N, C-alpha and C positions, 0 to 999 in steps of 0.2 A: 504494500500500500504506500502511496506517495505521502510525503510529509508536508504538513501545511506550510505555506509560504509567508514570509514577512509582508506586512501591509505596505502599500506605497504611500508616499507623502503627497497630499493634495497641493501643498504649497509648491512642490517641485513640478507636479503635473501642470499647474496653472502657469508657472514660469515658462515651461516648455510650450504650452499651448499659445502663449502670447508671442512666441517666435515663429509660429506657423505663418506661411505666406497669406493665408486667408483671414488672419486675425482681424484685419481692419474691417471686415464685414460682420464680426461678432459683436453683439450688443449685450449678450448674457451667457453665462455659464451656469449649469446646474450639475450637482453631484448627487448620485445615489450611493449610499453605503448600506448594503444589506448585511445583517449580522445574525448569528445563531441565537434564537430566543429560547427561553425555557418553556414557553407554552406551545403545545403541539399544534401543527398545521390544521389537524382535524377540528380542534376546538376553535381556533381563530377564524378559519375560513368557512367551516361547516357548522359551527356551533355545537359540536358534539361534547356533551358533558362527560365527566368521568375519565377523561384521557389522562394518562400519566405524564408528569413533567418530563421534558426533554433534557437529557444530560449531555448531549452532543449530537454530532451529525457526521456521516460519511458523505463527502461531496466530491463530485467529479464533473468534467465537462468535455464536450467535443469541440476542439479548437476550430475545426473546419466550419462547423455550424455557427459558431460565434462569429467568425470572420464574415460569413455570408450574411448574418444578421446586421453586422456593422455596415456592410456594403449597402444593404437595403435601407438602413437608417440615413445614410448619406444622400439617398434619392428623395428624402422627404423635404418639403418646402422649408427653406431658410436654415438648413443644417450645414455647418461649415467645419465642425470639429467633433470627432468622436474618439474616445479612448476607454478601454475596459481593462479590468484586472479581475481575475477569478482565482479563488483559492482552490486547494485540493487536499484530499486526504481526510484524516479524522480530525474534526474540529470540536471545540468545546463551546459551551454557552458563552456568549460575548465575543467570540472570534469573528473576524470579518469574513464574509462569504464572497462579496464582490464589491467593486467600485465601478461606477459608470460616470463618465464626464461627457457632457454634451455642450457644445458651443454653437450658438445660432443667432439669427438676427433679432427676433423679438420673442417676448415671453411665451405667448401661446404656441409658437412653433417649437420652442425648446422644450416646453412642458410635454407637448404631444410626442416629440421625438424620444424624450427620456422614458415616458410611459411605454411607448412602442417597443423600444429596445430592451428594457428590463423585462417586460412581459414575454417577448420573444425568447430571450435567454432563459427565463425561468420555465417556460413551457416546452421549448424545443431543443435546448442545448445542454441542459444539466441533468444530473442524477443526484437526488438528495435522499438520504436514508436517515431518518431521525432515530436516535438512540435513546432508550429509556433506562 
């Protein structure tokens, strides 16, 4: 099993993003930071009572699918910068699962792009096994 990775620095990511050739078109950046929570997905998303607390997670992803999702995101209106980082291996409650940074022209486009990419990654690119 792969070992979890150290989390990236958002300060460094933003510095790098501001060096991108398309930075002059960016009016907003949004960051998503997904973390391992103690409450089971079944309880949070489906309202199932009586679920045991989560003690960790085994997490993996398909890099090819993530790259394809990023390319799709770049096709959305007003999106000029996309960067992702996904962890892997056995994670503990509180560990970072993923970071997604989106830079775009205006707030509605950036919000839509962030929601699109995070949803696509979560539903098509990753495997999450909650541990109890």
